FIMAR-298507 format. One line per 5 residues: number of its first residue (from 1); their letters; for each residue x, y, z of N, C-alpha, C. Coordinates in nm, 3 decimals. Layout:
N
NUM> a> X:Y:Z:X:Y:Z:X:Y:Z  ... $
This chain:
77
1> mihws> 3.375:-2.307:7.072:3.324:-2.182:7.035:3.319:-2.171:7.216  3.247:-2.037:7.263:3.211:-2.004:7.351:3.056:-1.934:7.379  2.982:-1.973:7.479:2.785:-1.906:7.465:2.814:-1.851:7.551  2.719:-1.729:7.501:2.781:-1.588:7.581:2.602:-1.609:7.624  2.549:-1.511:7.747:2.440:-1.481:7.730:2.438:-1.375:7.773 $
6> vtvse> 2.361:-1.274:7.697:2.383:-1.127:7.711:2.227:-1.016:7.747  2.187:-0.936:7.851:2.050:-0.875:7.806:2.069:-0.707:7.751  2.020:-0.694:7.653:2.012:-0.519:7.599:1.908:-0.515:7.611  1.876:-0.346:7.578:1.702:-0.344:7.610:1.636:-0.354:7.480  1.512:-0.375:7.482:1.425:-0.389:7.389:1.393:-0.300:7.260 $
11> etnea> 1.436:-0.181:7.319:1.509:-0.111:7.211:1.613:-0.091:7.147  1.735:-0.215:7.148:1.859:-0.169:7.148:1.837:-0.332:7.009  1.734:-0.453:7.069:1.733:-0.568:7.082:1.602:-0.552:6.881  1.506:-0.409:6.903:1.424:-0.424:6.749:1.608:-0.350:6.672  1.634:-0.232:6.742:1.749:-0.178:6.605:1.796:-0.282:6.594 $
16> lhrfl> 1.890:-0.372:6.631:1.984:-0.437:6.572:1.896:-0.576:6.447  1.796:-0.642:6.499:1.744:-0.695:6.433:1.665:-0.644:6.302  1.640:-0.454:6.304:1.614:-0.380:6.186:1.759:-0.374:6.110  1.841:-0.328:6.109:1.968:-0.336:6.122:2.011:-0.459:6.040  1.966:-0.561:6.076:2.071:-0.719:6.005:2.005:-0.693:5.934 $
21> aehtd> 1.828:-0.741:5.897:1.761:-0.731:5.801:1.733:-0.643:5.679  1.813:-0.550:5.734:1.836:-0.412:5.615:1.996:-0.437:5.551  2.053:-0.535:5.616:2.129:-0.543:5.569:2.223:-0.686:5.495  2.142:-0.726:5.499:2.123:-0.909:5.455:2.169:-1.024:5.579  2.195:-0.947:5.633:2.318:-1.069:5.783:2.239:-1.105:5.934 $
26> sdisn> 2.162:-1.154:5.911:2.079:-1.184:6.018:2.096:-1.273:6.108  2.302:-1.271:6.133:2.335:-1.320:6.254:2.420:-1.287:6.319  2.320:-1.280:6.426:2.378:-1.187:6.566:2.526:-1.231:6.587  2.527:-1.347:6.618:2.686:-1.383:6.688:2.749:-1.329:6.589  2.753:-1.328:6.402:2.877:-1.277:6.385:2.906:-1.165:6.358 $
31> fieka> 2.738:-1.038:6.421:2.766:-0.914:6.459:2.831:-0.917:6.570  2.799:-0.982:6.719:2.906:-0.939:6.769:2.977:-0.926:6.820  3.013:-1.041:6.726:3.180:-1.087:6.724:3.295:-0.967:6.684  3.237:-0.969:6.551:3.237:-0.831:6.463:3.300:-0.655:6.552  3.191:-0.606:6.628:3.166:-0.542:6.684:3.221:-0.536:6.750 $
36> vqeki> 3.242:-0.668:6.860:3.361:-0.667:6.960:3.521:-0.583:6.899  3.541:-0.687:6.808:3.667:-0.699:6.728:3.697:-0.582:6.694  3.616:-0.486:6.671:3.616:-0.370:6.607:3.638:-0.252:6.714  3.564:-0.312:6.818:3.545:-0.177:6.970:3.748:-0.184:6.971  3.791:-0.315:7.029:3.955:-0.334:7.070:3.970:-0.311:7.006 $
41> frsti> 4.013:-0.268:6.855:4.060:-0.245:6.757:4.088:-0.128:6.768  4.044:-0.041:6.731:3.990:0.116:6.754:4.074:0.124:6.894  4.026:0.060:7.017:4.097:0.076:7.124:4.248:0.086:7.124  4.270:0.008:7.049:4.440:-0.003:7.079:4.502:0.085:6.969  4.445:0.146:6.890:4.440:0.244:6.746:4.466:0.369:6.878 $
46> qevhd> 4.385:0.375:6.991:4.363:0.531:7.033:4.467:0.524:7.165  4.492:0.386:7.207:4.633:0.391:7.295:4.785:0.387:7.242  4.766:0.338:7.137:4.878:0.352:7.037:4.920:0.463:7.016  4.821:0.517:6.998:4.833:0.689:6.960:4.868:0.783:7.065  4.768:0.699:7.159:4.800:0.815:7.334:4.980:0.843:7.304 $
51> lntaf> 5.034:0.685:7.284:5.159:0.658:7.365:5.250:0.721:7.247  5.234:0.736:7.125:5.331:0.853:7.039:5.327:0.982:7.019  5.222:1.023:7.101:5.222:1.200:7.097:5.245:1.266:7.167  5.391:1.176:7.214:5.533:1.248:7.289:5.641:1.319:7.177  5.596:1.208:7.057:5.719:1.186:6.951:5.677:1.276:6.827 $
56> hseei> 5.788:1.375:6.721:5.731:1.437:6.605:5.739:1.247:6.563  5.622:1.336:6.458:5.545:1.230:6.307:5.743:1.187:6.279  5.824:1.320:6.227:5.940:1.224:6.142:6.018:1.170:6.256  6.036:1.130:6.377:6.112:1.051:6.467:6.011:0.869:6.413  5.867:0.928:6.460:5.822:0.799:6.397:5.788:0.752:6.271 $
61> esvid> 5.832:0.821:6.188:5.836:0.795:6.004:6.022:0.742:5.991  6.122:0.792:6.082:6.275:0.740:6.066:6.262:0.561:6.140  6.204:0.576:6.249:6.184:0.403:6.329:6.127:0.318:6.236  5.963:0.341:6.148:5.930:0.287:6.091:5.961:0.218:6.039  6.062:0.330:5.883:6.190:0.315:5.770:6.265:0.193:5.815 $
66> eaiga> 6.353:0.188:5.965:6.439:0.126:5.976:6.399:-0.004:5.997  6.279:0.006:6.055:6.183:-0.104:6.094:6.199:-0.233:5.966  6.139:-0.171:5.851:6.161:-0.180:5.730:6.261:-0.249:5.663  6.371:-0.152:5.676:6.477:-0.177:5.570:6.503:-0.313:5.655  6.540:-0.352:5.761:6.626:-0.458:5.894:6.484:-0.533:5.776 $
71> vraah> 6.386:-0.582:5.824:6.306:-0.654:5.781:6.309:-0.680:5.637  6.326:-0.626:5.502:6.330:-0.645:5.385:6.501:-0.661:5.389  6.588:-0.643:5.487:6.762:-0.694:5.456:6.748:-0.855:5.506  6.650:-0.895:5.554:6.648:-1.035:5.644:6.646:-1.088:5.578  6.527:-1.068:5.483:6.439:-1.138:5.442:6.523:-1.226:5.312 $
76> rs> 6.580:-1.056:5.215:6.656:-1.120:5.164:6.746:-1.155:5.136  6.869:-1.187:5.301:6.931:-1.255:5.340:6.919:-1.481:5.304 $
């Protein structure tokens, strides 16, 4: 485990403690880790979306179908 030292405003601190108390999860470390993972995941999704805007959905679906078919064929053998 890595130890972080973060600084937030008093308002953010109070809001986070209220949120955690309302949601019966008082583990700030766990909350921060999940929040960072979610932010990275959403950012990755947006990057992939932006990269794929040049393609028609039919093209993307075709490539996905081909990849699924290849994986299934490899799994059967």
